[in-house]
C-alpha angles and dihedrals in degrees: 000000000000136000126223100185115114125236123252115260114255096200145294093312095048118175130181122240126194119205131199120203145191126233113279098202094256130109117297111274095031094102111316107112143060117319130198128200141151130246130192106240091208102045104019092235111157124222130217113296123234126200096230099180137003111224132147118276099330094185093164134028132185135192122227118236106279092031099248097114134046128198128198136189123226102218094214140114108286095024129224140193123213130198128212135189113225114223121211089257091053097256117144121228115193114241101182145301127236135174114280092226093247145023130296099000110203106174139029141176126204119216129178094273108019149019116238116209134195109208107200099189100063098014094243122153110209133186119206109199117216123228123225091279093051094254120146120254136192113312125249106222120215106187128201138195136202145091141225135220095263098087094193098050103021104046088124142349117310114187106204108166140011129202137170109248122176092337096312134099106245117198122202109218114198092183099055101031091240146117109221125194134211133181115272093222116098089212092056092045090051089057091050097049105093113201130303095316093058102226094168115148124251129208112228106231098181141356130212132205110283113276096018093120104206111215115166135004140202125207121225106207120231134184125311093011095298118128116252092200145337123232111206124191111212118207102198102047095029098232141125115232124205112214125189131193114275100183134271092048094302128126132206132201111259098174145330137212135193109273094229143007091214116119119259114261112257108279092354146083139242118250116191112215120173129017127193142163131233115252093263094045095239098110129050122198127199126186113220120205111202101032088043098224141126108234116211126203132184112230114215121189121205113265094187137024126041117004090230095053112141119251117248125234119214117188110230109173149331116231122201109239103214087236145059133259102007104210100176142352142190126224105215118233108254119260116237128352132309130033113318123230090232143009123236114220123188112205129200106214107197103190098042094044095229142114117224132189120213128194107212113199114226094214100061105002092241118140141208130204109245103172143355138191136189114245124164109256101326114203105174141009125203128185114225 
């Protein structure tokens, strides 16, 4: 099922947002699927949402380079990935569905020649090469093994996020407290994938203290395309770790800070989810499930001393989200030139079934709610 109606304009600086969702317990087509809507990049005003495609449990979506195709996971067992062509009016036309290469895929990244998938259930990293038309093909499975000290959450590997770092695919593994790295080249990955069970080796790029539970990361760019640092949000110990290059593509922990200063919810815990930087790399944002806040940090790079000195995180503020259980968010690209006075952050609040827009002041990191919209069980939000 597809929709061809166009979204309402949100203002002069209208942007397109794509949303992934979870099932809401209702009949198929009632809300579970991929949504499209507009947002004003200057004011944060949201437009009218459109259910662009009905597909099972699309908890994460990704745009291909160039923005003419969209790919979505189906976070199911076994998992699947679906492709869609994006028409000029924003309609989605299905272009095929293939296995995700594992179970319960929760994150994916689209490159020019493949889609990279993190399968949370069995911890498998999979690469789905694209054919000449951009259609998905049979996955290459790169399996992984290992455990962590949390016997309930770390009984095995749990790939949760994948990012391109210094020309490699880096997988964040919540189950083994590791970052593991694979070659970016499809040809090299094909040679590593060993048969249907995917026993291909991984290079461990970083390790965390036992039980940290790394979930998502953000890359702070350095000179000549090399990363200056990685900021990793850890779900199980509720911290943000600062990692710096350690040579030969490895990273080491330089420091860590608590992910939020917000009080713990009564009888509960805080679980950081997504982490992302502002466009200029001077602010870091972390969504906190439990307390229901967006935590803001100032990022300070060393101006003297060793060139490889680790950046410092200073917690500025925690902003209430106007929703519950923020699973993911998007920091909108700034409008115009120069440094903006504030950042606009669009948050997908899973348990309250709403999308909220926060204006985060650059001076003190404090935020205000500028708009909100009901969406059934939003799981991710991506700016086109």
